N, C-alpha and C positions, 0 to 999 in steps of 0.2 A: 722111194719107198721109205717108210718110217723106220727109225732105229728103235730097238726094244732094249729096255734096261730092267732087269728083274720082273719081267712079264708086263711092264707098263711101256706103251709105245709113245714115241715123241715125234712131233712134227718135224720133217726134214727142212722145212722153210725157216721157222722161227724157234724151234726147240721147246715149245708148249706141249703139254699132255694132250693127247688125242682122246676124245670121248665117243662112246659109241651111241648110235642112234639109228632109227629106222626111217628112211625117206623113200617114198614111192614103193613100198613094199620090199626094199633092199636094205640090208644091214650094212652099215659103213662106219668108219671112224672119222671124226671131224675135229678141227682145230677151232677153238672159240676165238682165238686171237687173229689169225689170218685167213680163216675160211678154208684151208686145205682140207681135202677129203680123200679117202682111200677105201676101197671095197673091203668088207669083212667076211672072210669064208667061214663055213660052219664050224670048223675046228676052233678058230680064234674066238668065235662067238661064245663058246663055252666058258672061256676065261672071264667074260664080263658079266656073268650071271651071278645073282646074289645067292651065296651059299649058306649064310647064316645071318640072323638078325641080332642086334645088340640088345640085351636084356638089362634094364636098369633096376637096381634094388630100391626099395623104399627110402633108403638112406640117402640115395643119389637125387631124389626128387626135390622139387622147389619147396622152400618153406614159406608160408604165408604168415605174415604177422598180422594180427588183428589190430587194426589202427585205432580202434575205439578205447583200448586199454593200454596202460603202460606195462611193458614187459617185466616180469618178475626180477630180472637182472638189473634194473634201473636203480639209480641212486638219487637221492634228493639233495640238491645243492641250494644252500641258503646264503644269499647276499654276495655270491661270486659272479653270477651271470644274471642279466635282466632280460625279460622278454621283449623282443623288438616290437611286438604288437600292443601289449597293454602296460608295459613297464614293471610288472611283478618281478620280485627277486627270488621266488621259490620255483626252481626249475628241476625236472627230472632229466637225468642224463644216463645214456647207455651207449654201447658201441656194438657195431655189427660189421662183419666182413662182407662187403657188398661188391668188391671188385676182385681182381685176381689175388692169389695168395701172396704174391710178393709185393703187393701194394698195402699201404697202411689201412686200418679199419676206418669206417665211417662214423663219426660221432652224431648222435641224435639227441636233440633237446625238446622237452615239451613242457609248456607253462602249466603250473599247477592250478593257476586261477582260470585262464581262458581256454586252456587245451591246445593252443597254437604249437605246432611241430615244425621244426627246422632241422637241417642237417649241416655238418661241417666236415669238409674233406681234409685230412691232415697233409 
């Protein structure tokens, strides 16, 4: 029999979380790691129902950057960096947080002449 901690049941064989599923019309708990199964009675099945949905605010949604234009936060660098594609030395430069908050931001560069864009991870 599976052990339960805080309403979550764990596999008695390997200790992984047991997940609910319906197989041949019967509700059961199963282990994705070792294949252990255990019947799920009606009272326990209520615990595994979705009670509320996560609602995301517009602020949490993905931001899409228009790749055809340089962002308004970009700065123009002259003579410091050259374009690897055409060799021009006027480059737009901007930074964005593209990974986790504890990681450094990603630096983007765009050539003023040919429009070639590349990135640099710090």
